[in-house]
PLY file of the C-alpha trace (Angstrom):
ply
format ascii 1.0
element vertex 289
property float x
property float y
property float z
element edge 288
property int vertex1
property int vertex2
end_header
0.00 0.00 0.00
2.97 2.31 -0.54
1.17 3.94 -3.47
-1.99 4.34 -1.38
-0.06 6.01 1.43
1.52 8.43 -1.05
-1.91 9.32 -2.49
-3.28 9.93 1.04
-0.39 12.33 1.62
-1.23 14.20 -1.57
-4.90 14.41 -0.60
-3.97 15.84 2.80
-1.67 18.39 1.19
-4.32 19.57 -1.28
-6.91 19.77 1.51
-4.59 22.06 3.48
-4.09 24.22 0.40
-7.85 24.37 -0.10
-8.32 25.65 3.47
-5.77 28.41 2.83
-7.31 29.53 -0.46
-10.80 29.49 1.08
-9.62 31.69 3.94
-7.92 34.08 1.52
-11.12 34.26 -0.54
-13.15 35.24 2.52
-10.60 37.86 3.60
-10.50 39.35 0.08
-14.31 39.50 -0.02
-14.35 41.47 3.24
-11.61 43.85 2.11
-13.22 44.25 -1.32
-16.40 45.72 0.17
-14.43 48.32 2.14
-12.24 49.15 -0.86
-15.29 49.63 -3.09
-16.92 51.95 -0.54
-13.71 54.00 -0.33
-13.43 54.20 -4.10
-17.07 55.20 -4.63
-16.85 57.84 -1.90
-13.91 59.51 -3.68
-15.46 59.54 -7.16
-17.85 62.54 -6.83
-15.04 64.84 -5.64
-12.70 63.55 -8.34
-15.26 64.05 -11.13
-16.23 67.53 -9.94
-12.69 68.85 -9.70
-11.92 67.26 -13.09
-14.82 69.22 -14.62
-13.68 72.49 -13.04
-10.14 71.98 -14.31
-11.51 71.29 -17.80
-13.59 74.49 -17.63
-10.47 76.43 -16.70
-8.78 74.98 -19.76
-11.45 76.54 -21.98
-11.48 79.90 -20.18
-8.95 82.60 -20.93
-7.86 83.76 -17.49
-5.06 86.23 -16.94
-2.92 83.41 -15.57
-2.21 79.99 -17.15
-0.80 77.32 -14.86
2.20 75.32 -16.18
0.14 72.12 -15.85
-2.22 73.47 -18.52
0.52 74.39 -20.98
1.82 72.07 -23.68
5.56 71.47 -23.44
7.82 70.64 -26.38
10.04 67.88 -25.09
11.21 64.46 -26.21
10.59 62.93 -22.81
7.42 61.81 -21.01
6.61 60.55 -17.54
4.62 57.41 -16.69
3.03 56.64 -13.31
2.50 52.87 -12.96
0.06 51.73 -10.26
0.22 48.03 -9.34
-0.21 45.93 -6.20
2.28 45.08 -3.48
1.11 41.47 -3.22
0.39 38.77 -5.75
-2.25 36.02 -5.95
-4.69 38.32 -7.74
-4.96 36.57 -11.10
-3.72 38.36 -14.20
-4.42 41.87 -12.93
-0.80 43.05 -12.67
0.14 41.22 -15.84
-2.57 43.01 -17.80
-1.69 46.52 -16.61
2.04 45.92 -17.14
1.32 44.66 -20.65
-0.47 47.94 -21.40
2.45 49.92 -19.95
4.93 47.93 -22.03
2.95 48.65 -25.21
2.88 52.37 -24.36
6.62 52.50 -23.65
7.34 50.65 -26.91
5.12 53.08 -28.82
6.95 56.07 -27.30
10.32 54.49 -28.04
9.37 53.98 -31.69
8.58 57.71 -31.86
12.01 58.56 -30.46
10.61 59.70 -27.09
12.33 58.65 -23.88
10.44 58.03 -20.65
10.75 58.24 -16.89
8.61 56.18 -14.54
7.20 56.38 -11.05
6.21 53.02 -9.55
3.39 52.73 -7.03
3.42 49.13 -5.80
6.22 46.57 -5.54
5.06 44.49 -8.54
5.37 47.44 -10.91
8.70 48.47 -9.40
10.16 45.01 -9.90
8.91 44.85 -13.49
10.26 48.30 -14.43
13.66 47.41 -12.99
13.73 44.15 -14.94
12.94 45.80 -18.28
15.53 48.52 -17.67
13.13 51.47 -17.41
14.32 54.64 -15.69
12.55 54.73 -12.31
12.92 58.19 -10.75
10.90 57.42 -7.60
8.67 54.77 -6.10
6.42 53.96 -3.16
5.56 50.49 -1.82
3.82 49.05 1.20
0.67 51.18 0.99
-1.40 48.62 2.87
-5.15 48.27 2.46
-5.91 51.99 2.82
-4.20 54.58 0.54
-2.98 57.77 2.20
-2.55 60.81 0.01
0.54 62.06 1.83
2.36 58.84 0.91
1.48 59.17 -2.78
2.19 62.82 -3.54
5.88 62.77 -2.60
7.08 60.26 -5.23
4.72 61.61 -7.92
5.88 65.20 -7.30
9.14 64.37 -9.07
7.30 64.07 -12.40
4.98 66.99 -11.67
7.92 69.32 -10.98
9.68 68.11 -14.12
6.55 68.89 -16.15
6.21 72.34 -14.58
9.83 73.05 -15.53
9.20 71.94 -19.13
11.52 68.91 -18.95
8.81 66.45 -19.99
5.95 66.92 -22.43
3.30 64.59 -20.96
2.51 62.59 -17.84
0.58 59.33 -18.17
-1.20 57.43 -15.40
-1.58 53.66 -15.73
-3.74 51.60 -13.36
-6.54 49.03 -13.23
-9.97 50.66 -13.31
-12.68 48.93 -11.29
-15.86 48.24 -13.29
-17.50 45.49 -11.25
-16.51 42.49 -9.17
-15.93 40.29 -12.20
-14.45 42.87 -14.56
-11.51 45.24 -14.26
-9.94 47.26 -17.06
-6.26 48.17 -17.48
-5.94 51.75 -18.74
-3.31 54.36 -19.56
-4.69 57.89 -19.14
-3.08 61.23 -19.82
-2.69 63.08 -16.54
-0.93 66.24 -17.76
-1.82 68.33 -19.63
-5.61 67.97 -19.77
-6.43 65.30 -22.35
-7.87 66.47 -25.67
-10.70 63.92 -25.42
-11.83 65.33 -22.12
-11.58 68.90 -23.39
-13.66 67.96 -26.43
-16.30 66.39 -24.17
-16.59 69.62 -22.23
-16.74 71.75 -25.37
-19.68 69.82 -26.81
-21.91 71.26 -24.09
-21.77 74.60 -25.92
-21.31 76.52 -22.66
-18.51 79.02 -22.19
-17.00 79.03 -18.71
-15.08 81.66 -16.83
-14.61 82.53 -13.18
-14.04 85.46 -10.86
-10.90 84.79 -8.82
-10.32 85.92 -5.23
-7.77 86.95 -4.09
-6.16 86.46 -7.53
-6.14 83.96 -10.39
-2.66 82.60 -9.69
-3.35 81.67 -6.06
-6.67 80.00 -6.87
-5.51 78.10 -9.95
-2.27 76.93 -8.31
-4.22 75.44 -5.41
-6.91 73.97 -7.65
-4.51 72.26 -10.03
-2.65 70.68 -7.13
-5.94 69.31 -5.79
-6.84 68.17 -9.30
-3.70 66.06 -9.68
-3.97 64.72 -6.14
-7.57 63.63 -6.65
-6.80 61.81 -9.91
-3.87 59.93 -8.39
-5.80 59.02 -5.25
-8.78 57.86 -7.32
-6.51 55.69 -9.49
-4.94 54.04 -6.43
-8.39 53.52 -4.84
-9.67 51.92 -8.06
-6.58 49.74 -8.22
-7.04 48.52 -4.64
-10.70 47.69 -5.23
-9.71 45.83 -8.40
-6.98 43.99 -6.48
-9.35 42.62 -3.84
-11.95 41.67 -6.46
-9.36 39.89 -8.60
-7.91 38.12 -5.57
-11.33 36.94 -4.41
-12.13 35.53 -7.87
-8.68 33.92 -8.17
-8.88 32.31 -4.73
-12.40 31.01 -5.43
-11.12 29.43 -8.64
-8.17 27.93 -6.73
-10.53 26.53 -4.07
-12.77 24.98 -6.71
-9.77 23.48 -8.52
-8.46 22.05 -5.24
-11.83 20.38 -4.69
-11.65 18.84 -8.16
-8.10 17.58 -7.54
-9.17 16.06 -4.22
-12.07 14.23 -5.90
-9.74 12.85 -8.57
-7.14 11.75 -6.02
-9.78 10.02 -3.88
-11.01 8.17 -6.97
-7.46 7.04 -7.75
-6.93 6.05 -4.10
-10.10 3.97 -4.01
-9.14 2.21 -7.24
-5.67 1.50 -5.87
-7.08 0.18 -2.57
-9.59 -2.02 -4.38
-6.84 -3.37 -6.61
-4.72 -4.20 -3.56
-7.64 -5.95 -1.86
-8.37 -7.95 -5.01
-4.71 -8.99 -5.24
-4.70 -10.14 -1.60
-7.89 -12.15 -2.08
-6.45 -13.75 -5.21
-3.31 -14.75 -3.30
-5.38 -16.23 -0.45
-7.56 -18.22 -2.85
-4.53 -19.42 -4.79
-2.82 -20.51 -1.55
-5.89 -22.39 -0.34
-6.22 -24.14 -3.71
-2.57 -25.18 -3.59
-3.05 -26.78 -0.16
0 1
1 2
2 3
3 4
4 5
5 6
6 7
7 8
8 9
9 10
10 11
11 12
12 13
13 14
14 15
15 16
16 17
17 18
18 19
19 20
20 21
21 22
22 23
23 24
24 25
25 26
26 27
27 28
28 29
29 30
30 31
31 32
32 33
33 34
34 35
35 36
36 37
37 38
38 39
39 40
40 41
41 42
42 43
43 44
44 45
45 46
46 47
47 48
48 49
49 50
50 51
51 52
52 53
53 54
54 55
55 56
56 57
57 58
58 59
59 60
60 61
61 62
62 63
63 64
64 65
65 66
66 67
67 68
68 69
69 70
70 71
71 72
72 73
73 74
74 75
75 76
76 77
77 78
78 79
79 80
80 81
81 82
82 83
83 84
84 85
85 86
86 87
87 88
88 89
89 90
90 91
91 92
92 93
93 94
94 95
95 96
96 97
97 98
98 99
99 100
100 101
101 102
102 103
103 104
104 105
105 106
106 107
107 108
108 109
109 110
110 111
111 112
112 113
113 114
114 115
115 116
116 117
117 118
118 119
119 120
120 121
121 122
122 123
123 124
124 125
125 126
126 127
127 128
128 129
129 130
130 131
131 132
132 133
133 134
134 135
135 136
136 137
137 138
138 139
139 140
140 141
141 142
142 143
143 144
144 145
145 146
146 147
147 148
148 149
149 150
150 151
151 152
152 153
153 154
154 155
155 156
156 157
157 158
158 159
159 160
160 161
161 162
162 163
163 164
164 165
165 166
166 167
167 168
168 169
169 170
170 171
171 172
172 173
173 174
174 175
175 176
176 177
177 178
178 179
179 180
180 181
181 182
182 183
183 184
184 185
185 186
186 187
187 188
188 189
189 190
190 191
191 192
192 193
193 194
194 195
195 196
196 197
197 198
198 199
199 200
200 201
201 202
202 203
203 204
204 205
205 206
206 207
207 208
208 209
209 210
210 211
211 212
212 213
213 214
214 215
215 216
216 217
217 218
218 219
219 220
220 221
221 222
222 223
223 224
224 225
225 226
226 227
227 228
228 229
229 230
230 231
231 232
232 233
233 234
234 235
235 236
236 237
237 238
238 239
239 240
240 241
241 242
242 243
243 244
244 245
245 246
246 247
247 248
248 249
249 250
250 251
251 252
252 253
253 254
254 255
255 256
256 257
257 258
258 259
259 260
260 261
261 262
262 263
263 264
264 265
265 266
266 267
267 268
268 269
269 270
270 271
271 272
272 273
273 274
274 275
275 276
276 277
277 278
278 279
279 280
280 281
281 282
282 283
283 284
284 285
285 286
286 287
287 288
């Protein structure tokens, strides 16, 4: 019964794995609900400040912030948002594939790039492919804090304000629903032409009265605009992470159950074969006597 003992060991091992994946699925489901609530709570503020910034782009104030100016440079910045932990299906793979395609497209156009990595998976990937990583942040935990995000990203924002880079892109996984997440690369700076076109179709001309002056108001607003977009991207990414992990762990639990059923079937066949062999030997011995 050496083979039977080995199969029993495999069954025990898979059962232990199934317990772990089931526990991880339940933890991810709990965290997913909190992450979705956090993400949905941040969306109204993010959308409103995005609209105001787009309106400012159409107005002709006496002051134009550097973030709203188009720079002529052969260098761009890319902010890559990934997770710190794995076991979340193909989520990180998908977003990194989109980033790779974007970097290759820029390289074909003769444009160099600098990257900021948010999350250890993206940092490791960018280092492996030889990308220039100017700053990074890892270990964000389950709750994103804005003060931890702005510092690393400020490197690219300052470079854009100084005219050293022409565009800043933001890549992350957008949460759509529990079963679907979308990897996207959005233009963070300057305001995207698609968004500006969407605002212009309303046919309304926007302008504002600034107190105490246009520069103070616009400087503060544009900082809040960038902060809100980055925070919203990280919140979306965390909600997507927990959803993807829950789905992946459920699939792993189901697969473990299938493997256990197959191993038990093999074990029963092996045990029955051993019993049949023993009976045959007993009968043959009795007949010989």
